[in-house]
PDB file with SEQRES, HELIX, SHEET and CRYST1 records, atoms N, CA, C and O in Angstrom:
SEQRES   1 A   66  MET SER PHE GLN LEU ASP LEU ILE LYS ASP LYS ILE GLU          
SEQRES   2 A   66  LEU PHE GLU ALA GLY SER LEU LYS ASP LEU GLU LYS LYS          
SEQRES   3 A   66  ILE GLN VAL GLN ILE GLU ASN ASN HIS ALA LEU MET LEU          
SEQRES   4 A   66  ARG VAL HIS HIS VAL ASP HIS GLN THR VAL PHE THR PRO          
SEQRES   5 A   66  GLU GLY LYS PRO TYR TYR THR ALA SER VAL HIS PHE LYS          
SEQRES   6 A   66  SER                                                          
HELIX    1 AA1 LEU A   20  HIS A   35  1                                  16    
SHEET    1 AA1 3 ASP A  10  ALA A  17  0                                        
SHEET    2 AA1 3 PRO A  56  LYS A  65 -1                                        
SHEET    3 AA1 3 ARG A  40  PHE A  50 -1                                        
CRYST1    1.000    1.000    1.000  90.00  90.00  90.00 P 1           1          
ATOM      1  N   MET A   1     143.063 -42.798   9.431  1.00  0.00           N  
ATOM      2  CA  MET A   1     142.133 -43.840   9.800  1.00  0.00           C  
ATOM      3  C   MET A   1     141.314 -44.222   8.573  1.00  0.00           C  
ATOM      4  O   MET A   1     140.748 -43.358   7.903  1.00  0.00           O  
ATOM      5  N   SER A   2     141.256 -45.502   8.286  1.00  0.00           N  
ATOM      6  CA  SER A   2     140.469 -45.950   7.139  1.00  0.00           C  
ATOM      7  C   SER A   2     139.279 -46.760   7.626  1.00  0.00           C  
ATOM      8  O   SER A   2     139.326 -47.424   8.661  1.00  0.00           O  
ATOM      9  N   PHE A   3     138.231 -46.683   6.856  1.00  0.00           N  
ATOM     10  CA  PHE A   3     136.988 -47.379   7.164  1.00  0.00           C  
ATOM     11  C   PHE A   3     136.683 -48.289   5.995  1.00  0.00           C  
ATOM     12  O   PHE A   3     136.555 -47.822   4.864  1.00  0.00           O  
ATOM     13  N   GLN A   4     136.564 -49.583   6.249  1.00  0.00           N  
ATOM     14  CA  GLN A   4     136.356 -50.538   5.167  1.00  0.00           C  
ATOM     15  C   GLN A   4     135.159 -51.429   5.474  1.00  0.00           C  
ATOM     16  O   GLN A   4     135.033 -51.953   6.580  1.00  0.00           O  
ATOM     17  N   LEU A   5     134.297 -51.594   4.504  1.00  0.00           N  
ATOM     18  CA  LEU A   5     133.147 -52.485   4.638  1.00  0.00           C  
ATOM     19  C   LEU A   5     133.364 -53.723   3.784  1.00  0.00           C  
ATOM     20  O   LEU A   5     133.760 -53.620   2.623  1.00  0.00           O  
ATOM     21  N   ASP A   6     133.112 -54.870   4.344  1.00  0.00           N  
ATOM     22  CA  ASP A   6     133.180 -56.119   3.600  1.00  0.00           C  
ATOM     23  C   ASP A   6     131.792 -56.729   3.557  1.00  0.00           C  
ATOM     24  O   ASP A   6     131.051 -56.702   4.540  1.00  0.00           O  
ATOM     25  N   LEU A   7     131.458 -57.273   2.417  1.00  0.00           N  
ATOM     26  CA  LEU A   7     130.173 -57.941   2.274  1.00  0.00           C  
ATOM     27  C   LEU A   7     130.257 -59.362   2.818  1.00  0.00           C  
ATOM     28  O   LEU A   7     131.276 -60.037   2.673  1.00  0.00           O  
ATOM     29  N   ILE A   8     129.190 -59.795   3.434  1.00  0.00           N  
ATOM     30  CA  ILE A   8     129.102 -61.184   3.872  1.00  0.00           C  
ATOM     31  C   ILE A   8     128.651 -61.990   2.660  1.00  0.00           C  
ATOM     32  O   ILE A   8     127.600 -61.719   2.079  1.00  0.00           O  
ATOM     33  N   LYS A   9     129.451 -62.980   2.286  1.00  0.00           N  
ATOM     34  CA  LYS A   9     129.122 -63.776   1.103  1.00  0.00           C  
ATOM     35  C   LYS A   9     128.501 -65.117   1.465  1.00  0.00           C  
ATOM     36  O   LYS A   9     127.651 -65.625   0.735  1.00  0.00           O  
ATOM     37  N   ASP A  10     128.917 -65.688   2.578  1.00  0.00           N  
ATOM     38  CA  ASP A  10     128.410 -66.973   3.059  1.00  0.00           C  
ATOM     39  C   ASP A  10     128.126 -66.876   4.546  1.00  0.00           C  
ATOM     40  O   ASP A  10     128.844 -66.209   5.292  1.00  0.00           O  
ATOM     41  N   LYS A  11     127.074 -67.550   4.958  1.00  0.00           N  
ATOM     42  CA  LYS A  11     126.725 -67.559   6.371  1.00  0.00           C  
ATOM     43  C   LYS A  11     125.940 -68.838   6.648  1.00  0.00           C  
ATOM     44  O   LYS A  11     124.994 -69.164   5.931  1.00  0.00           O  
ATOM     45  N   ILE A  12     126.338 -69.555   7.687  1.00  0.00           N  
ATOM     46  CA  ILE A  12     125.623 -70.767   8.086  1.00  0.00           C  
ATOM     47  C   ILE A  12     125.081 -70.543   9.488  1.00  0.00           C  
ATOM     48  O   ILE A  12     125.818 -70.163  10.398  1.00  0.00           O  
ATOM     49  N   GLU A  13     123.799 -70.781   9.652  1.00  0.00           N  
ATOM     50  CA  GLU A  13     123.163 -70.606  10.957  1.00  0.00           C  
ATOM     51  C   GLU A  13     122.528 -71.929  11.375  1.00  0.00           C  
ATOM     52  O   GLU A  13     122.007 -72.678  10.548  1.00  0.00           O  
ATOM     53  N   LEU A  14     122.584 -72.197  12.677  1.00  0.00           N  
ATOM     54  CA  LEU A  14     122.028 -73.422  13.233  1.00  0.00           C  
ATOM     55  C   LEU A  14     120.819 -73.092  14.092  1.00  0.00           C  
ATOM     56  O   LEU A  14     120.810 -72.101  14.822  1.00  0.00           O  
ATOM     57  N   PHE A  15     119.807 -73.928  13.996  1.00  0.00           N  
ATOM     58  CA  PHE A  15     118.557 -73.707  14.720  1.00  0.00           C  
ATOM     59  C   PHE A  15     118.148 -74.988  15.422  1.00  0.00           C  
ATOM     60  O   PHE A  15     118.469 -76.086  14.966  1.00  0.00           O  
ATOM     61  N   GLU A  16     117.433 -74.845  16.540  1.00  0.00           N  
ATOM     62  CA  GLU A  16     116.895 -75.992  17.249  1.00  0.00           C  
ATOM     63  C   GLU A  16     115.595 -75.592  17.924  1.00  0.00           C  
ATOM     64  O   GLU A  16     115.414 -74.446  18.334  1.00  0.00           O  
ATOM     65  N   ALA A  17     114.688 -76.566  18.032  1.00  0.00           N  
ATOM     66  CA  ALA A  17     113.393 -76.287  18.657  1.00  0.00           C  
ATOM     67  C   ALA A  17     112.733 -77.597  19.060  1.00  0.00           C  
ATOM     68  O   ALA A  17     113.077 -78.671  18.565  1.00  0.00           O  
ATOM     69  N   GLY A  18     111.792 -77.477  19.958  1.00  0.00           N  
ATOM     70  CA  GLY A  18     111.053 -78.630  20.432  1.00  0.00           C  
ATOM     71  C   GLY A  18     109.879 -79.010  19.553  1.00  0.00           C  
ATOM     72  O   GLY A  18     109.322 -80.099  19.691  1.00  0.00           O  
ATOM     73  N   SER A  19     109.497 -78.111  18.640  1.00  0.00           N  
ATOM     74  CA  SER A  19     108.414 -78.434  17.702  1.00  0.00           C  
ATOM     75  C   SER A  19     108.791 -77.939  16.315  1.00  0.00           C  
ATOM     76  O   SER A  19     109.561 -76.992  16.158  1.00  0.00           O  
ATOM     77  N   LEU A  20     108.236 -78.597  15.325  1.00  0.00           N  
ATOM     78  CA  LEU A  20     108.536 -78.231  13.941  1.00  0.00           C  
ATOM     79  C   LEU A  20     108.037 -76.820  13.627  1.00  0.00           C  
ATOM     80  O   LEU A  20     108.681 -76.082  12.881  1.00  0.00           O  
ATOM     81  N   LYS A  21     106.893 -76.450  14.194  1.00  0.00           N  
ATOM     82  CA  LYS A  21     106.332 -75.119  13.970  1.00  0.00           C  
ATOM     83  C   LYS A  21     107.262 -74.032  14.514  1.00  0.00           C  
ATOM     84  O   LYS A  21     107.470 -73.013  13.855  1.00  0.00           O  
ATOM     85  N   ASP A  22     107.822 -74.239  15.710  1.00  0.00           N  
ATOM     86  CA  ASP A  22     108.750 -73.277  16.290  1.00  0.00           C  
ATOM     87  C   ASP A  22     110.038 -73.179  15.469  1.00  0.00           C  
ATOM     88  O   ASP A  22     110.583 -72.090  15.285  1.00  0.00           O  
ATOM     89  N   LEU A  23     110.517 -74.316  14.981  1.00  0.00           N  
ATOM     90  CA  LEU A  23     111.722 -74.325  14.154  1.00  0.00           C  
ATOM     91  C   LEU A  23     111.495 -73.533  12.869  1.00  0.00           C  
ATOM     92  O   LEU A  23     112.344 -72.734  12.474  1.00  0.00           O  
ATOM     93  N   GLU A  24     110.365 -73.748  12.222  1.00  0.00           N  
ATOM     94  CA  GLU A  24     110.043 -73.016  10.994  1.00  0.00           C  
ATOM     95  C   GLU A  24     109.944 -71.517  11.254  1.00  0.00           C  
ATOM     96  O   GLU A  24     110.388 -70.709  10.439  1.00  0.00           O  
ATOM     97  N   LYS A  25     109.361 -71.151  12.391  1.00  0.00           N  
ATOM     98  CA  LYS A  25     109.222 -69.740  12.743  1.00  0.00           C  
ATOM     99  C   LYS A  25     110.592 -69.086  12.931  1.00  0.00           C  
ATOM    100  O   LYS A  25     110.827 -67.981  12.444  1.00  0.00           O  
ATOM    101  N   LYS A  26     111.502 -69.776  13.644  1.00  0.00           N  
ATOM    102  CA  LYS A  26     112.847 -69.247  13.868  1.00  0.00           C  
ATOM    103  C   LYS A  26     113.604 -69.064  12.552  1.00  0.00           C  
ATOM    104  O   LYS A  26     114.280 -68.057  12.343  1.00  0.00           O  
ATOM    105  N   ILE A  27     113.478 -70.051  11.675  1.00  0.00           N  
ATOM    106  CA  ILE A  27     114.162 -69.965  10.380  1.00  0.00           C  
ATOM    107  C   ILE A  27     113.587 -68.823   9.550  1.00  0.00           C  
ATOM    108  O   ILE A  27     114.339 -68.076   8.923  1.00  0.00           O  
ATOM    109  N   GLN A  28     112.275 -68.680   9.538  1.00  0.00           N  
ATOM    110  CA  GLN A  28     111.642 -67.621   8.752  1.00  0.00           C  
ATOM    111  C   GLN A  28     112.070 -66.235   9.221  1.00  0.00           C  
ATOM    112  O   GLN A  28     112.283 -65.344   8.398  1.00  0.00           O  
ATOM    113  N   VAL A  29     112.198 -66.043  10.522  1.00  0.00           N  
ATOM    114  CA  VAL A  29     112.649 -64.754  11.060  1.00  0.00           C  
ATOM    115  C   VAL A  29     114.056 -64.440  10.545  1.00  0.00           C  
ATOM    116  O   VAL A  29     114.338 -63.313  10.139  1.00  0.00           O  
ATOM    117  N   GLN A  30     114.936 -65.449  10.565  1.00  0.00           N  
ATOM    118  CA  GLN A  30     116.305 -65.209  10.103  1.00  0.00           C  
ATOM    119  C   GLN A  30     116.376 -65.019   8.595  1.00  0.00           C  
ATOM    120  O   GLN A  30     117.233 -64.280   8.111  1.00  0.00           O  
ATOM    121  N   ILE A  31     115.505 -65.661   7.852  1.00  0.00           N  
ATOM    122  CA  ILE A  31     115.455 -65.435   6.401  1.00  0.00           C  
ATOM    123  C   ILE A  31     115.135 -63.976   6.133  1.00  0.00           C  
ATOM    124  O   ILE A  31     115.755 -63.352   5.272  1.00  0.00           O  
ATOM    125  N   GLU A  32     114.176 -63.426   6.861  1.00  0.00           N  
ATOM    126  CA  GLU A  32     113.824 -62.018   6.685  1.00  0.00           C  
ATOM    127  C   GLU A  32     114.957 -61.095   7.122  1.00  0.00           C  
ATOM    128  O   GLU A  32     115.221 -60.091   6.461  1.00  0.00           O  
ATOM    129  N   ASN A  33     115.636 -61.423   8.232  1.00  0.00           N  
ATOM    130  CA  ASN A  33     116.771 -60.615   8.687  1.00  0.00           C  
ATOM    131  C   ASN A  33     117.918 -60.644   7.682  1.00  0.00           C  
ATOM    132  O   ASN A  33     118.521 -59.611   7.392  1.00  0.00           O  
ATOM    133  N   ASN A  34     118.216 -61.822   7.154  1.00  0.00           N  
ATOM    134  CA  ASN A  34     119.317 -61.954   6.206  1.00  0.00           C  
ATOM    135  C   ASN A  34     118.983 -61.390   4.839  1.00  0.00           C  
ATOM    136  O   ASN A  34     119.880 -61.071   4.057  1.00  0.00           O  
ATOM    137  N   HIS A  35     117.715 -61.267   4.551  1.00  0.00           N  
ATOM    138  CA  HIS A  35     117.295 -60.631   3.295  1.00  0.00           C  
ATOM    139  C   HIS A  35     117.801 -59.182   3.250  1.00  0.00           C  
ATOM    140  O   HIS A  35     118.176 -58.683   2.189  1.00  0.00           O  
ATOM    141  N   ALA A  36     117.807 -58.519   4.402  1.00  0.00           N  
ATOM    142  CA  ALA A  36     118.314 -57.149   4.486  1.00  0.00           C  
ATOM    143  C   ALA A  36     119.812 -57.097   4.203  1.00  0.00           C  
ATOM    144  O   ALA A  36     120.322 -56.068   3.760  1.00  0.00           O  
ATOM    145  N   LEU A  37     120.519 -58.196   4.454  1.00  0.00           N  
ATOM    146  CA  LEU A  37     121.957 -58.280   4.170  1.00  0.00           C  
ATOM    147  C   LEU A  37     122.221 -58.803   2.763  1.00  0.00           C  
ATOM    148  O   LEU A  37     123.363 -59.084   2.398  1.00  0.00           O  
ATOM    149  N   MET A  38     121.159 -58.932   1.980  1.00  0.00           N  
ATOM    150  CA  MET A  38     121.214 -59.438   0.610  1.00  0.00           C  
ATOM    151  C   MET A  38     121.721 -60.887   0.562  1.00  0.00           C  
ATOM    152  O   MET A  38     122.468 -61.265  -0.340  1.00  0.00           O  
ATOM    153  N   LEU A  39     121.307 -61.673   1.534  1.00  0.00           N  
ATOM    154  CA  LEU A  39     121.633 -63.094   1.563  1.00  0.00           C  
ATOM    155  C   LEU A  39     120.373 -63.902   1.301  1.00  0.00           C  
ATOM    156  O   LEU A  39     119.297 -63.575   1.800  1.00  0.00           O  
ATOM    157  N   ARG A  40     120.515 -64.938   0.529  1.00  0.00           N  
ATOM    158  CA  ARG A  40     119.396 -65.818   0.199  1.00  0.00           C  
ATOM    159  C   ARG A  40     119.708 -67.221   0.693  1.00  0.00           C  
ATOM    160  O   ARG A  40     120.872 -67.564   0.902  1.00  0.00           O  
ATOM    161  N   VAL A  41     118.684 -68.028   0.881  1.00  0.00           N  
ATOM    162  CA  VAL A  41     118.867 -69.411   1.305  1.00  0.00           C  
ATOM    163  C   VAL A  41     119.468 -70.199   0.150  1.00  0.00           C  
ATOM    164  O   VAL A  41     118.945 -70.206  -0.964  1.00  0.00           O  
ATOM    165  N   HIS A  42     120.576 -70.859   0.446  1.00  0.00           N  
ATOM    166  CA  HIS A  42     121.235 -71.699  -0.558  1.00  0.00           C  
ATOM    167  C   HIS A  42     120.925 -73.180  -0.310  1.00  0.00           C  
ATOM    168  O   HIS A  42     120.684 -73.943  -1.246  1.00  0.00           O  
ATOM    169  N   HIS A  43     120.937 -73.568   0.969  1.00  0.00           N  
ATOM    170  CA  HIS A  43     120.721 -74.977   1.290  1.00  0.00           C  
ATOM    171  C   HIS A  43     120.191 -75.103   2.722  1.00  0.00           C  
ATOM    172  O   HIS A  43     120.596 -74.359   3.615  1.00  0.00           O  
ATOM    173  N   VAL A  44     119.291 -76.043   2.920  1.00  0.00           N  
ATOM    174  CA  VAL A  44     118.761 -76.329   4.256  1.00  0.00           C  
ATOM    175  C   VAL A  44     118.958 -77.812   4.539  1.00  0.00           C  
ATOM    176  O   VAL A  44     118.642 -78.664   3.709  1.00  0.00           O  
ATOM    177  N   ASP A  45     119.483 -78.103   5.716  1.00  0.00           N  
ATOM    178  CA  ASP A  45     119.650 -79.486   6.158  1.00  0.00           C  
ATOM    179  C   ASP A  45     118.954 -79.606   7.508  1.00  0.00           C  
ATOM    180  O   ASP A  45     119.153 -78.763   8.383  1.00  0.00           O  
ATOM    181  N   HIS A  46     118.146 -80.638   7.685  1.00  0.00           N  
ATOM    182  CA  HIS A  46     117.404 -80.764   8.946  1.00  0.00           C  
ATOM    183  C   HIS A  46     117.486 -82.188   9.461  1.00  0.00           C  
ATOM    184  O   HIS A  46     117.764 -83.131   8.721  1.00  0.00           O  
ATOM    185  N   GLN A  47     117.238 -82.310  10.749  1.00  0.00           N  
ATOM    186  CA  GLN A  47     117.301 -83.616  11.387  1.00  0.00           C  
ATOM    187  C   GLN A  47     116.333 -83.649  12.564  1.00  0.00           C  
ATOM    188  O   GLN A  47     116.105 -82.640  13.232  1.00  0.00           O  
ATOM    189  N   THR A  48     115.782 -84.807  12.798  1.00  0.00           N  
ATOM    190  CA  THR A  48     114.909 -85.020  13.949  1.00  0.00           C  
ATOM    191  C   THR A  48     115.521 -86.117  14.810  1.00  0.00           C  
ATOM    192  O   THR A  48     115.881 -87.187  14.318  1.00  0.00           O  
ATOM    193  N   VAL A  49     115.630 -85.833  16.090  1.00  0.00           N  
ATOM    194  CA  VAL A  49     116.099 -86.839  17.051  1.00  0.00           C  
ATOM    195  C   VAL A  49     115.059 -86.933  18.161  1.00  0.00           C  
ATOM    196  O   VAL A  49     114.176 -86.082  18.275  1.00  0.00           O  
ATOM    197  N   PHE A  50     115.171 -87.955  18.958  1.00  0.00           N  
ATOM    198  CA  PHE A  50     114.227 -88.122  20.065  1.00  0.00           C  
ATOM    199  C   PHE A  50     114.969 -88.008  21.384  1.00  0.00           C  
ATOM    200  O   PHE A  50     116.050 -88.571  21.559  1.00  0.00           O  
ATOM    201  N   THR A  51     114.372 -87.273  22.302  1.00  0.00           N  
ATOM    202  CA  THR A  51     114.947 -87.109  23.634  1.00  0.00           C  
ATOM    203  C   THR A  51     114.789 -88.418  24.401  1.00  0.00           C  
ATOM    204  O   THR A  51     114.038 -89.291  23.969  1.00  0.00           O  
ATOM    205  N   PRO A  52     115.475 -88.571  25.521  1.00  0.00           N  
ATOM    206  CA  PRO A  52     115.294 -89.792  26.325  1.00  0.00           C  
ATOM    207  C   PRO A  52     113.847 -90.002  26.783  1.00  0.00           C  
ATOM    208  O   PRO A  52     113.440 -91.126  27.076  1.00  0.00           O  
ATOM    209  N   GLU A  53     113.076 -88.914  26.842  1.00  0.00           N  
ATOM    210  CA  GLU A  53     111.662 -89.029  27.217  1.00  0.00           C  
ATOM    211  C   GLU A  53     110.786 -89.452  26.035  1.00  0.00           C  
ATOM    212  O   GLU A  53     109.589 -89.680  26.204  1.00  0.00           O  
ATOM    213  N   GLY A  54     111.377 -89.556  24.841  1.00  0.00           N  
ATOM    214  CA  GLY A  54     110.634 -89.977  23.660  1.00  0.00           C  
ATOM    215  C   GLY A  54     110.028 -88.845  22.858  1.00  0.00           C  
ATOM    216  O   GLY A  54     109.290 -89.097  21.906  1.00  0.00           O  
ATOM    217  N   LYS A  55     110.321 -87.592  23.221  1.00  0.00           N  
ATOM    218  CA  LYS A  55     109.785 -86.444  22.486  1.00  0.00           C  
ATOM    219  C   LYS A  55     110.709 -86.086  21.320  1.00  0.00           C  
ATOM    220  O   LYS A  55     111.930 -86.175  21.452  1.00  0.00           O  
ATOM    221  N   PRO A  56     110.143 -85.685  20.190  1.00  0.00           N  
ATOM    222  CA  PRO A  56     110.999 -85.294  19.063  1.00  0.00           C  
ATOM    223  C   PRO A  56     111.681 -83.945  19.326  1.00  0.00           C  
ATOM    224  O   PRO A  56     111.116 -83.066  19.975  1.00  0.00           O  
ATOM    225  N   TYR A  57     112.892 -83.802  18.814  1.00  0.00           N  
ATOM    226  CA  TYR A  57     113.657 -82.556  18.921  1.00  0.00           C  
ATOM    227  C   TYR A  57     114.202 -82.263  17.532  1.00  0.00           C  
ATOM    228  O   TYR A  57     114.856 -83.112  16.925  1.00  0.00           O  
ATOM    229  N   TYR A  58     113.938 -81.075  17.034  1.00  0.00           N  
ATOM    230  CA  TYR A  58     114.241 -80.724  15.654  1.00  0.00           C  
ATOM    231  C   TYR A  58     115.434 -79.777  15.583  1.00  0.00           C  
ATOM    232  O   TYR A  58     115.532 -78.825  16.358  1.00  0.00           O  
ATOM    233  N   THR A  59     116.334 -80.048  14.650  1.00  0.00           N  
ATOM    234  CA  THR A  59     117.468 -79.162  14.396  1.00  0.00           C  
ATOM    235  C   THR A  59     117.557 -78.897  12.902  1.00  0.00           C  
ATOM    236  O   THR A  59     117.090 -79.693  12.088  1.00  0.00           O  
ATOM    237  N   ALA A  60     118.166 -77.762  12.552  1.00  0.00           N  
ATOM    238  CA  ALA A  60     118.358 -77.419  11.142  1.00  0.00           C  
ATOM    239  C   ALA A  60     119.579 -76.541  11.006  1.00  0.00           C  
ATOM    240  O   ALA A  60     119.902 -75.753  11.895  1.00  0.00           O  
ATOM    241  N   SER A  61     120.258 -76.688   9.874  1.00  0.00           N  
ATOM    242  CA  SER A  61     121.315 -75.756   9.516  1.00  0.00           C  
ATOM    243  C   SER A  61     120.903 -75.137   8.184  1.00  0.00           C  
ATOM    244  O   SER A  61     120.480 -75.831   7.260  1.00  0.00           O  
ATOM    245  N   VAL A  62     121.034 -73.841   8.112  1.00  0.00           N  
ATOM    246  CA  VAL A  62     120.630 -73.108   6.911  1.00  0.00           C  
ATOM    247  C   VAL A  62     121.859 -72.365   6.384  1.00  0.00           C  
ATOM    248  O   VAL A  62     122.495 -71.597   7.106  1.00  0.00           O  
ATOM    249  N   HIS A  63     122.180 -72.611   5.108  1.00  0.00           N  
ATOM    250  CA  HIS A  63     123.311 -71.968   4.450  1.00  0.00           C  
ATOM    251  C   HIS A  63     122.765 -70.805   3.623  1.00  0.00           C  
ATOM    252  O   HIS A  63     121.984 -70.991   2.690  1.00  0.00           O  
ATOM    253  N   PHE A  64     123.197 -69.610   3.991  1.00  0.00           N  
ATOM    254  CA  PHE A  64     122.813 -68.397   3.261  1.00  0.00           C  
ATOM    255  C   PHE A  64     123.963 -67.974   2.366  1.00  0.00           C  
ATOM    256  O   PHE A  64     125.123 -68.056   2.770  1.00  0.00           O  
ATOM    257  N   LYS A  65     123.659 -67.523   1.160  1.00  0.00           N  
ATOM    258  CA  LYS A  65     124.667 -67.042   0.216  1.00  0.00           C  
ATOM    259  C   LYS A  65     124.183 -65.753  -0.440  1.00  0.00           C  
ATOM    260  O   LYS A  65     122.984 -65.520  -0.594  1.00  0.00           O  
ATOM    261  N   SER A  66     125.141 -64.935  -0.815  1.00  0.00           N  
ATOM    262  CA  SER A  66     124.782 -63.700  -1.525  1.00  0.00           C  
ATOM    263  C   SER A  66     124.541 -63.986  -2.983  1.00  0.00           C  
ATOM    264  O   SER A  66     124.228 -63.074  -3.748  1.00  0.00           O  
TER     265      SER A  66                                                      
END                                                                             
């Protein structure tokens, strides 16, 4: 039986929230979690859309790299 560990080199995570503050909080938590995996933020892409009720809805994709 062999045991092999592979390093994660790239990881893309998607986030969504009803407020910008909540979105930032979610991203910050994952930045700290991925820091333990030796991953750093490489690129962030974000977008704001409006719900049919007219409320803003925030999404983001964060690319982590080793």
